[in-house]
C-alpha positions as CSV (number, residue, x, y, z in Angstrom):
1,M,13.9,0.7,17.9
2,T,13.2,-2.9,16.9
3,E,16.4,-4.9,16.4
4,A,16.9,-5.9,12.8
5,P,17.6,-9.5,12.0
6,D,20.8,-10.7,10.2
7,I,19.8,-10.1,6.6
8,E,21.6,-10.4,3.3
9,V,18.9,-9.5,0.8
10,V,15.7,-7.4,1.2
11,V,12.6,-8.3,-0.9
12,F,9.8,-5.8,-1.3
13,D,6.2,-6.4,-2.3
14,V,5.3,-3.7,-4.8
15,L,1.5,-3.3,-5.1
16,G,0.2,-1.5,-2.1
17,T,3.6,-1.5,-0.3
18,L,5.8,0.6,-2.7
19,V,3.0,2.1,-4.8
20,D,-0.5,3.3,-3.9
21,E,-2.6,0.7,-5.8
22,P,-6.0,1.7,-4.6
23,G,-5.4,5.4,-5.1
24,G,-3.9,4.9,-8.5
25,L,-6.7,2.7,-9.7
26,R,-9.3,5.1,-8.3
27,A,-7.7,8.0,-10.2
28,A,-7.7,6.0,-13.4
29,I,-11.3,5.2,-13.0
30,R,-12.1,8.9,-12.3
31,E,-10.3,9.8,-15.5
32,A,-12.3,7.2,-17.5
33,V,-15.7,8.1,-15.9
34,P,-15.4,11.8,-15.0
35,S,-19.1,12.2,-14.2
36,A,-18.9,9.6,-11.4
37,D,-19.3,10.9,-7.8
38,D,-17.2,9.6,-4.9
39,T,-19.7,6.9,-4.0
40,F,-19.9,5.5,-7.5
41,L,-16.1,5.7,-7.8
42,D,-15.8,3.6,-4.7
43,E,-18.3,1.1,-6.1
44,L,-16.3,0.8,-9.4
45,L,-13.0,0.5,-7.5
46,T,-14.5,-2.3,-5.4
47,L,-15.8,-4.0,-8.5
48,W,-12.2,-3.9,-10.0
49,Q,-10.5,-5.2,-6.9
50,R,-13.0,-8.0,-6.2
51,H,-12.6,-9.3,-9.8
52,I,-8.8,-9.4,-9.5
53,E,-8.9,-11.1,-6.1
54,H,-11.5,-13.6,-7.2
55,E,-9.7,-14.6,-10.4
56,Q,-6.3,-14.8,-8.7
57,E,-7.9,-17.0,-6.0
58,R,-9.4,-19.2,-8.8
59,I,-6.0,-19.5,-10.4
60,G,-4.4,-20.4,-7.1
61,R,-6.8,-23.3,-6.5
62,G,-6.5,-24.6,-10.1
63,A,-10.0,-23.5,-11.2
64,R,-8.6,-21.3,-14.0
65,P,-5.3,-21.6,-15.9
66,Y,-2.7,-18.9,-15.2
67,V,-3.1,-15.6,-17.0
68,T,-1.0,-12.5,-16.5
69,T,-2.2,-9.4,-14.6
70,E,-2.5,-7.6,-18.0
71,V,-5.3,-10.1,-18.9
72,L,-6.9,-9.7,-15.5
73,D,-6.7,-5.9,-15.6
74,A,-8.3,-5.9,-19.0
75,E,-11.2,-8.0,-17.7
76,A,-11.6,-5.7,-14.7
77,A,-11.5,-2.6,-16.9
78,Q,-14.2,-4.1,-19.0
79,R,-16.4,-4.9,-16.0
80,V,-16.0,-1.3,-14.8
81,A,-16.8,0.0,-18.2
82,D,-19.9,-2.2,-18.5
83,H,-21.1,-1.1,-15.0
84,A,-20.5,2.6,-15.8
85,G,-22.0,2.5,-19.3
86,L,-18.6,3.3,-20.8
87,A,-18.5,2.3,-24.5
88,D,-15.4,4.2,-25.9
89,P,-12.8,1.4,-26.7
90,V,-9.9,3.8,-26.5
91,T,-10.9,4.9,-23.0
92,V,-11.4,1.3,-21.9
93,A,-8.1,0.3,-23.3
94,R,-6.3,3.0,-21.4
95,L,-8.2,2.0,-18.2
96,A,-6.9,-1.5,-18.7
97,T,-3.3,-0.3,-18.3
98,A,-4.1,1.6,-15.0
99,G,-1.9,-0.8,-13.1
100,Q,1.1,0.4,-15.0
101,R,0.7,4.0,-13.8
102,L,0.3,3.6,-10.0
103,P,2.0,6.4,-8.0
104,A,4.7,5.6,-5.5
105,W,4.1,6.3,-1.8
106,D,6.0,9.5,-0.8
107,D,8.7,7.6,1.1
108,S,9.3,4.7,-1.4
109,G,11.8,6.2,-3.8
110,A,14.1,7.7,-1.2
111,A,14.0,4.7,1.1
112,L,14.8,2.3,-1.8
113,E,17.7,4.5,-2.8
114,R,19.1,4.6,0.7
115,L,18.8,0.8,1.2
116,A,20.2,-0.1,-2.2
117,R,23.5,1.4,-1.2
118,R,23.8,-1.1,1.6
119,L,22.0,-4.3,0.6
120,P,20.7,-6.0,-2.5
121,V,17.1,-5.0,-3.1
122,V,14.6,-7.1,-5.0
123,G,11.1,-6.3,-6.1
124,L,8.7,-9.2,-5.9
125,S,5.3,-8.6,-7.5
126,N,2.2,-10.3,-8.7
127,A,2.3,-7.8,-11.6
128,G,3.2,-9.4,-14.9
129,R,6.7,-8.7,-16.4
130,T,5.6,-6.0,-18.8
131,A,3.4,-4.3,-16.2
132,L,6.1,-4.4,-13.6
133,L,8.6,-2.9,-16.0
134,R,6.4,0.0,-16.9
135,L,5.2,0.5,-13.3
136,A,8.7,0.7,-12.0
137,A,9.6,3.4,-14.6
138,H,6.4,5.4,-13.9
139,A,6.8,5.3,-10.1
140,G,10.6,5.8,-10.1
141,L,11.4,2.7,-8.1
142,R,15.0,1.5,-7.7
143,W,16.0,-2.0,-7.1
144,H,18.8,-4.4,-8.2
145,Q,16.4,-6.9,-9.6
146,A,12.6,-7.2,-10.2
147,L,10.9,-10.5,-10.1
148,S,7.4,-11.1,-11.5
149,A,5.2,-14.0,-10.3
150,E,4.7,-14.6,-14.0
151,A,8.0,-16.4,-14.0
152,V,6.4,-19.2,-12.0
153,A,2.9,-18.9,-13.4
154,A,1.4,-18.3,-10.0
155,Y,0.2,-15.5,-7.7
156,K,1.3,-14.8,-4.2
157,P,0.7,-16.3,-1.7
158,A,1.7,-19.4,-3.7
159,S,4.8,-20.9,-2.3
160,E,6.5,-20.9,-5.7
161,V,6.6,-17.1,-5.8
162,Y,8.6,-16.9,-2.5
163,R,10.9,-19.7,-3.5
164,L,11.7,-17.7,-6.7
165,A,12.8,-14.8,-4.5
166,V,14.9,-17.1,-2.2
167,D,16.5,-18.9,-5.2
168,T,17.4,-15.5,-6.7
169,A,18.8,-14.2,-3.4
170,G,21.2,-17.2,-3.3
171,C,21.2,-17.5,0.4
172,P,19.2,-19.3,3.1
173,P,15.6,-18.1,3.4
174,E,16.2,-16.9,7.0
175,R,18.7,-14.4,5.6
176,V,16.1,-12.9,3.2
177,L,13.7,-10.3,4.5
178,M,10.3,-9.9,2.9
179,V,8.8,-6.5,3.3
180,A,5.1,-5.9,2.7
181,A,2.0,-4.0,3.8
182,H,-0.1,-7.1,3.6
183,A,-0.2,-9.6,6.4
184,W,-1.4,-12.4,4.0
185,D,1.8,-11.8,1.9
186,L,4.1,-11.9,4.9
187,R,2.4,-15.1,6.1
188,G,3.2,-16.7,2.8
189,A,6.8,-15.6,3.0
190,R,7.1,-16.8,6.6
191,A,5.8,-20.2,5.7
192,Q,8.8,-20.5,3.3
193,G,11.3,-19.6,6.1
194,M,11.8,-16.0,5.1
195,R,12.2,-13.2,7.7
196,T,9.3,-10.7,7.6
197,A,8.8,-7.0,8.1
198,Y,5.4,-5.3,8.1
199,V,5.1,-1.7,7.0
200,R,1.9,0.2,7.6
201,R,0.1,1.5,4.6
202,P,-3.5,2.9,4.1
203,A,-6.1,0.4,2.9
204,A,-3.7,-2.6,3.2
205,D,-4.0,-5.8,5.3
206,P,-2.7,-5.2,8.8
207,P,-1.5,-8.1,11.1
208,T,-3.7,-9.8,13.5
209,G,-2.8,-10.6,17.1
210,S,-1.6,-14.1,16.1
211,D,0.9,-12.8,13.4
212,A,4.5,-13.2,14.6
213,F,6.4,-11.1,12.1
214,D,10.0,-10.2,12.8
215,L,9.7,-6.5,12.4
216,R,7.0,-3.9,12.2
217,F,7.3,-0.2,11.1
218,D,5.1,2.8,10.5
219,T,7.2,3.9,7.5
220,L,9.8,2.6,5.0
221,D,12.2,5.3,6.4
222,D,12.0,3.6,9.8
223,L,12.7,0.2,8.2
224,V,15.7,1.4,6.2
225,T,17.1,3.2,9.3
226,A,16.9,-0.1,11.3
227,L,18.5,-2.1,8.6
228,T,21.3,0.3,7.8
229,A,22.0,0.9,11.5
230,S,22.4,-2.8,11.9
231,R,24.8,-2.9,8.9
232,R,26.9,-0.1,10.4
233,G,27.1,-1.9,13.7
234,E,28.3,-5.1,12.0
235,A,30.9,-3.1,10.0
236,A,32.2,-1.4,13.2
237,G,32.3,-4.7,15.0
238,S,34.2,-6.5,12.2
239,G,36.6,-3.6,11.9
240,S,37.5,-3.6,15.6
241,G,38.6,-7.3,15.5
242,S,41.6,-8.9,13.9
243,G,42.7,-12.3,12.7
244,P,41.0,-14.8,10.4
245,G,37.8,-15.0,12.3
246,S,37.1,-11.3,11.6
247,A,37.9,-11.7,7.9
248,R,35.7,-14.8,7.5
249,S,32.8,-12.8,9.1
250,Q,33.2,-10.1,6.4
251,I,33.3,-12.6,3.6
252,R,30.1,-14.2,4.8
253,R,28.3,-10.9,4.6
């Protein structure tokens, strides 16, 4: 098993890492356009995803002022509706909130629950505050704090978003672990001095041969097992010692 680094706070990407974003969006588009076959559904999903990626990239380079994901999702929903010939405003409005109803991956809820008993757990998402609140409730996600990139009017991988997480953690960045299924996200965190853990998810962004992430796992269960085993080992080690050095070690943790 990969040895876990010395970590005080664990930060999780949400979209794609804890929830199935492509699957959830595809299901919402199918609900809005029930006559669409699989090929057309894939076309509409790609249209949505490309709009979000393009607009966030424009915001990142200053070509567009910051707007929340609620605005971008409404634009993407309208593009999908126009392409599909969907005119019902109620249906389009519901489609625009699809990002608030994404399903959690099967292992997300239990893994967060286990880890939260041992370490502070933070969600860090490009989703706007309102969307993140509703998404967490819908998916049944547990954390000690949720941070939206809206707080710094930027989108990952902008450095401000990772600094927000480190500032909230209140410890050096090398003691904060960023967990994500997207290599681009982990590169952004690593550039700010955070430790990094890649978790494999379908349709995400896998590492390349040049990516030097600290940890790599096939499931969240594997990640939590590694982190909690490390914590148990530290507790056993500190308990076997005596004197002020051992006490100081416990206080630092």
